[in-house]
N, C-alpha and C positions, 0 to 999 in steps of 0.2 A: 511780738506780743508776748508778755510774760503771764504766767499762770500763778495765781495766789496759792501757795502751798496749803494753807488752811482750808480753802475752798475745795481743793483736790482731795484732801484728807476726808472732809465731810462727805463728798460724793462717794468715795470708796467705802466708807462706813455704811452709808445708806444702801449701796448696792449689796454689800455683804449681808445686811439685815433683811433685805427683800429676797435674796436668792432662795432660802428654804421655802418661802411662800410660792414662788414660781414652780418649784419642783413638786410641791403638794398639789397644785392645780393641774399639772401635767399628768400626774398618776393618781387618779381618783380611785376610790374603793366603793363602788356601788354595791348595796346590799338589798336583796329582794327576799320577801317571804311569800311563798306560793302554797296554796292549798288545793289538793286534788280530791274530788268527791266522785266516786264511781269512775275513776280514771280520767276525769275531765277537770280542767283548771277552772277555778272560780276567779272571774275577772279577766283582764286582758291576757291573751295568750302569747304576746310578744314582749320580750324584755329588751330594752334598748340601752346599749353601753357604747363607750368610745374605745377605739383601739388603744391599747396600752393600759387600760383599767385593770385593776385587780378585782375580779368579780366574785361575789359570794351569793349563792342562791340556797336559801333554806326551804326545804320541801317537806310538807306533812301530807299524809294521805289516809283515807279511811280504809285502805286495803294495801297489803304488801305488794310491792312491785320493784322492778329494776328500771332505772332511768339511764339512758345513754345519750350524751351530748355529742352529736356527730361533728366532724371537722376537728374537734379537740380530742376525740377518743377517750372521753371521761365517762365512767360508769359509777353509779351509786345505788345501793340497796336501801329502799324506804320500808321501814318496819313500824307500823303504827303502834302506839301513838307518838313515838319519838320522831323528831325531825331528822332529815338527812341533809347533808351539805354538799353542794357542788361548788368547788372553789377553783378558779383558774385565772391566768393572766390572759386578757383578750388580745392576743398577738396577731390573730388572723381576722381580716375584715370580711364581712359577708353575713348571710342569714343562715343560721344553723338550727336544724330541728333537734328537739329533745324527744327521743322516742321511748315509749314504754316497751320493754322486752318481757315477754311472757310466753307461755305455751298455749297453743290453741288459737281460735279465731281472734283477730284483733292484734296479733303479734306484730310488733314493729310499727306501731301507730304513733304519730307525732302528737304529743300532749301540749307542747308549747314550742316557741322559737326564741332564739337569742340573736338579735341583730347587733353586729359590731360595726360601728361607723368609723371611717378614717378621720 
């Protein structure tokens, strides 16, 4: 069986053109905007992403606080009214709490969760 060289060339060109699209689908960049009022999230408290995603979470709060994403050991200072950014590659699968760190009662309280699905 012989292969038509023109047909083979067209297939290679088509594969080369589609390759960047496959890579883009595999590595998504989900972005979330989260608002905290009185230390509580407005809306759903669980953000869902896929393993391998480059995640960005923009957080605004009505009060200053420090947020810590457990499992990834990422911390950010939120100073109103400016948004703070948690940015990370979702390399670990699981459910990870984002805790508010502060002094006094309520220290180390989960304000939301990040679920990383394989």
